C-alpha positions in Angstrom: 0.0 0.0 0.0 1.3 3.4 -1.0 1.5 5.7 2.0 1.7 9.5 2.3 5.1 10.9 1.6 5.2 12.5 5.0 4.8 9.1 6.6 7.7 7.7 4.7 9.8 10.7 5.8 8.8 10.1 9.4 9.7 6.4 9.1 13.1 7.2 7.7 13.8 9.8 10.4 12.9 7.5 13.3 14.5 4.4 11.9 17.6 6.4 10.9 17.9 7.7 14.5 17.5 4.1 15.8 20.1 2.6 13.4 22.4 5.5 14.1 22.3 4.7 17.8 22.8 1.0 17.1 25.8 1.8 15.0 27.2 4.0 17.7 26.9 1.2 20.2 29.1 -1.0 18.1 31.6 1.8 17.6 30.6 2.7 14.0 29.9 6.2 12.8 26.2 7.3 12.9 26.2 7.9 9.2 26.8 4.2 8.6 23.6 3.5 10.6 21.7 6.1 8.6 22.8 4.4 5.3 21.9 0.9 6.5 18.5 2.1 7.7 17.7 3.4 4.3 19.1 0.3 2.6 17.0 -2.1 4.7 13.8 -0.1 4.3 14.4 0.7 0.7 12.9 -0.9 -2.4 15.7 -3.4 -2.9 15.4 -5.1 0.5 12.2 -4.8 2.6 10.5 -2.4 0.1 8.9 -0.4 2.9 9.9 2.7 0.9 8.9 2.2 -2.7 11.1 3.1 -5.6 8.9 6.0 -6.8 9.1 7.6 -3.4 12.9 7.2 -3.3 13.0 9.0 -6.7 10.9 11.8 -5.3 13.4 12.4 -2.5 16.1 13.8 -4.8 15.4 17.3 -3.6 16.5 16.2 -0.1 19.9 15.3 -1.5 20.3 18.7 -3.2 19.3 20.5 0.0 21.7 18.5 2.2 24.6 18.8 -0.2 24.1 22.5 -0.4 24.5 22.9 3.3 27.4 20.5 3.5 29.2 22.6 0.8 28.3 25.9 2.6 29.6 24.5 5.9 32.9 23.5 4.3 33.2 27.0 2.7 32.7 28.7 6.0 35.8 27.0 7.2 38.0 28.6 4.6 38.9 31.7 6.4 42.0 33.6 5.3 43.9 32.6 8.5 43.1 28.9 7.7 44.2 29.2 4.1 47.5 30.8 5.1 48.0 28.0 7.6 47.4 25.1 5.1 48.9 26.9 2.1 49.1 25.1 -1.3 49.3 21.6 0.3 45.6 20.7 -0.1 45.6 21.9 -3.7 48.6 19.8 -4.7 47.2 16.7 -2.9 43.8 17.1 -4.5 45.3 17.2 -7.9 47.6 14.2 -7.4 45.0 12.0 -5.6 42.4 12.7 -8.4 44.8 12.3 -11.3 46.4 9.2 -10.1 43.0 7.6 -9.5 42.1 8.4 -13.1 45.3 7.0 -14.5 45.4 3.9 -12.3 41.8 2.9 -13.2 42.3 3.6 -16.9 45.6 1.7 -17.0 44.3 -1.3 -15.1 41.2 -1.6 -17.3 43.2 -1.2 -20.5 45.7 -3.9 -19.3 42.9 -6.5 -19.0 41.6 -5.7 -22.5 38.7 -3.4 -21.7 37.5 -1.2 -24.5 39.5 2.1 -24.5 36.4 4.4 -24.5 34.9 2.6 -21.5 38.3 2.5 -19.7 38.8 6.3 -20.2 35.3 7.2 -19.0 35.3 5.0 -15.9 38.8 6.3 -15.1 37.5 9.9 -15.3 34.6 9.2 -12.9 37.1 7.6 -10.5 38.5 11.1 -9.7 35.3 12.2 -7.7 35.2 12.0 -3.9 32.1 12.5 -1.8 32.5 15.1 1.0 29.2 14.4 2.8 30.1 11.2 4.7 33.6 12.5 5.5 32.3 15.8 7.0 29.7 14.0 9.1 32.3 11.7 10.6 34.6 14.7 11.4 31.7 16.5 13.1 30.4 13.5 15.0 33.8 12.8 16.6 35.0 16.4 16.8 38.2 15.4 15.0 41.0 18.0 15.1 44.5 18.1 13.7 46.6 18.4 10.5 45.0 15.3 8.9 41.5 16.6 9.5 42.3 20.1 8.3 43.9 18.9 5.1 41.1 16.3 4.5 38.4 19.0 4.7 40.3 21.2 2.2 41.1 18.3 -0.2 37.5 17.0 -0.4 36.3 20.5 -1.1 38.7 21.0 -3.9 38.2 17.5 -5.3 34.9 18.5 -7.0 36.6 21.1 -9.2 39.5 18.8 -10.0 37.2 15.9 -10.9 35.1 18.1 -13.2 38.3 19.1 -15.1 39.6 15.6 -15.3 36.3 14.3 -16.5 36.1 17.0 -19.3 39.5 16.2 -20.6 38.9 12.5 -20.6 35.5 12.9 -22.4 37.3 14.8 -25.2 39.9 12.0 -25.5 37.2 9.3 -25.4 35.4 11.1 -28.2 38.5 11.1 -30.4 39.2 7.5 -29.6 35.7 6.6 -30.6 36.1 8.3 -34.0 34.5 11.6 -33.1 35.8 15.1 -33.6 37.8 16.9 -30.9 36.1 20.0 -29.7 38.0 22.6 -27.6 34.7 23.6 -25.9 34.7 20.2 -24.2 37.8 21.2 -22.3 37.3 24.9 -21.7 33.6 24.8 -20.8 34.2 23.1 -17.4 36.7 25.9 -16.6 33.9 28.5 -17.3 31.5 26.4 -15.3 33.9 26.3 -12.3 34.6 30.0 -12.6 30.9 30.8 -12.9 30.0 28.7 -9.9 32.6 30.4 -7.8 31.5 33.8 -8.9 27.8 33.1 -8.2 28.7 31.8 -4.8 30.8 34.8 -4.0 27.9 37.1 -4.9 25.5 35.1 -2.7 28.0 35.3 0.1 28.2 39.0 -0.1 24.4 39.3 -0.4 24.2 37.6 3.0 25.4 40.7 4.7 22.5 42.9 3.6 19.6 41.2 5.4 21.9 40.5 8.4 22.0 44.2 9.1 18.2 44.3 9.8 17.5 40.9 11.2 19.4 39.9 14.4 17.3 37.2 16.0 18.5 33.6 15.5 15.1 32.6 14.1 15.2 35.3 11.4 18.9 34.5 10.6 18.0 30.9 10.2 15.4 31.8 7.6 18.0 34.0 5.8 20.6 31.3 5.8 18.2 28.6 4.5 16.9 31.0 1.8 20.2 32.2 0.5 21.8 28.7 0.5 18.9 27.2 -1.3 18.7 30.1 -3.8 22.4 29.8 -4.5 22.1 26.1 -5.2 18.9 26.5 -7.3 20.3 29.3 -9.5 23.5 27.3 -10.1 21.5 24.3 -11.2 19.5 26.5 -13.5 22.7 27.8 -15.1 24.2 24.4 -15.4 26.9 25.1 -12.8 28.1 23.0 -9.8 25.9 23.8 -6.9 28.5 22.3 -4.5 31.2 24.8 -5.7 28.7 27.7 -5.6 27.6 27.0 -2.1 31.1 26.4 -0.9 32.1 29.8 -2.4 29.1 31.4 -0.7 30.3 30.2 2.7 33.9 31.2 1.9 32.8 34.7 0.8 30.7 35.1 4.0 33.4 34.0 6.4 36.0 36.3 4.9 33.8 39.5 4.8 31.7 39.2 7.9 32.6 39.0 11.6 29.3 37.2 12.2 30.0 34.2 10.1 30.5 32.0 13.1 27.0 32.8 14.4 25.6 32.1 10.9 27.4 28.7 10.9 25.9 28.0 14.3 22.5 28.8 12.9 23.1 26.5 9.9 24.1 23.7 12.3 20.8 24.0 14.0 19.0 23.4 10.7 20.9 20.4 9.4 20.7 17.3 11.7 17.4 16.0 10.5 18.2 17.0 6.9 21.5 15.2 6.9 19.9 12.1 8.5 17.3 12.1 5.7 20.0 12.6 3.1 22.0 9.5 4.1 18.9 7.4 4.7 17.5 8.2 1.3 20.9 7.6 -0.2 20.9 4.2 1.4 17.4 3.5 0.1 18.6 4.2 -3.4 21.5 1.7 -3.2 20.6 -1.5 -5.1 22.5 -4.4 -3.7 21.1 -6.7 -6.3 23.5 -5.1 -8.9 26.6 -6.2 -7.1 26.9 -9.6 -9.0 26.7 -7.7 -12.3 29.9 -5.7 -12.0 32.3 -8.5 -12.9 36.0 -8.0 -13.4 35.6 -4.4 -14.6 33.8 -3.4 -11.4 36.2 -5.2 -9.1 39.1 -3.4 -10.8 37.4 -0.1 -10.6 36.6 -0.5 -6.8 40.1 -1.7 -5.8 42.3 0.2 -8.2 40.6 3.5 -7.5 41.4 3.1 -3.8 45.1 2.4 -4.7 45.2 5.5 -6.9 43.6 7.8 -4.3 45.9 6.5 -1.5 49.0 6.7 -3.6 48.2 10.1 -5.0 47.4 11.6 -1.6 50.7 10.2 -0.3 52.7 11.5 -3.3 51.2 15.0 -3.1 51.9 15.1 0.7 55.5 14.0 0.1 56.0 16.7 -2.6 54.6 19.4 -0.3 56.5 18.1 2.7 53.3 17.7 4.7 53.4 16.3 8.3 54.1 12.6 8.6 50.5 11.8 9.7 49.1 13.5 6.6 51.3 11.4 4.4 50.3 8.2 6.2 46.6 8.7 7.0 45.0 11.1 4.5 44.6 8.7 1.5 42.2 6.2 3.0 39.8 8.9 4.1 39.2 9.9 0.5 37.4 6.6 -0.4 33.7 7.7 -0.2 32.1 8.4 -3.6 28.5 9.3 -4.3 26.7 12.4 -5.7 29.2 13.9 -8.1 30.2 10.4 -9.5 26.6 9.5 -10.1 26.1 12.9 -11.9 29.1 12.3 -14.1 27.7 8.8 -14.8 24.5 10.4 -16.3 26.7 12.5 -18.6 29.0 9.6 -19.5 26.0 7.4 -20.6 25.1 10.0 -23.3 28.7 10.1 -24.5 29.2 6.4 -24.9 25.6 5.0 -25.0 26.8 1.5 -26.0 28.3 1.2 -22.6 25.6 3.0 -20.6 24.5 -0.1 -18.7 28.1 -1.1 -17.8 29.0 2.4 -16.6 25.8 2.7 -14.5 26.2 -0.8 -12.9 29.9 -0.3 -12.0 29.5 3.2 -10.5 26.3 2.5 -8.6 27.8 -0.7 -7.1 31.0 1.1 -6.3 29.0 3.8 -4.6 27.2 1.2 -2.5 30.5 -0.3 -1.4 32.3 3.0 -0.8 29.4 4.6 1.1 29.0 1.7 3.5 32.7 1.2 4.1 34.0 4.8 3.7 32.7 6.3 6.9 34.1 3.5 9.0 37.5 3.7 7.3 37.5 7.5 7.8 36.8 7.1 11.5 39.6 4.5 11.8 42.0 6.6 9.8 41.4 9.7 12.0 41.7 7.5 15.1 45.0 6.2 13.8 46.2 9.8 13.2 45.4 10.5 16.9 42.8 13.2 15.9 39.8 11.4 17.5 40.5 10.8 21.2 37.0 10.3 22.6 33.6 10.4 20.9 31.9 13.7 21.0 29.3 13.6 23.7 25.8 14.7 22.8 23.6 16.6 25.4 21.1 13.7 25.7 23.6 10.9 25.9 23.3 10.4 29.7 19.6 10.2 29.5 19.6 8.1 26.3 
């Protein structure tokens, strides 16, 4: 029986809360519990939440990712950027590019079609910031590895878009098509446009803040501007993640009240983030895992090798602290929204391999999203940047 959408949302919220607590009891990140709750209740396991309803929840993902990007951007104050310098930029480039080359090389080595190898390698560059940020916030992780990690996952989106555009141009030529320069320079314009739009939105923040001082009013302003920034960027074909990140960055560097705005944003997001991960879990189709075959196994394993090796090499080149060299790479495993978005584009470029690309990337997303948060937690623990779990106000009372 098809229930009201609000009932499904209520079920996901309450079950996500329960599974999050169960995950916490066995020393797993809450986000893992949220994902498992959605997976179990979703159309591919118990079918409590039907497929059509899961499809209707796409707007929740957009809302949550917008706030995640905004939160990351708010951390990029000038003082912070001076402290980390160019290290995150170099690491982001190396970990993305090595993941691309590693996957492409491995697939070509086993005889995979060049076009398919090039496209899958391009998608391998993308890293999902959402799960990583949630783990950092839950455990209040602090230290050089955490600082570098937040910066790298923020920059990864831009690097992945550029890598994908270049690989698409190459794949087109390999497939007998004509090389078009626009394929390469358009992503540059899109990145610049997203950053410009976000900066404008961040500056606009200051206008209503002069007249509205109460937390409730500022909460409305924050939600309105972040959603508007994401919506306009989508309409213009720009990256909403980059735009919202630039919005937060512009705000924190031009206003003394950015910390209070970030606090207001944090008061909005707990239920939204829970729903985001629960609905993401519901969309994961575990029945597709047997379909990925050798190509999928290579993609999943070799992408990790490329990410870890690239992060280590970038850290070595920039003479980063020892812990950054050792622990950063494994925390870059999660992959979700951006990769799935690139998959949709890739399917139109090489339609003959659309089913293969979709199966591989969606299965990899399932594996990475379920294991990534746990690996991130263990990585930050190993780096000594998680000492004790962050206590919540209601923990003593349950």
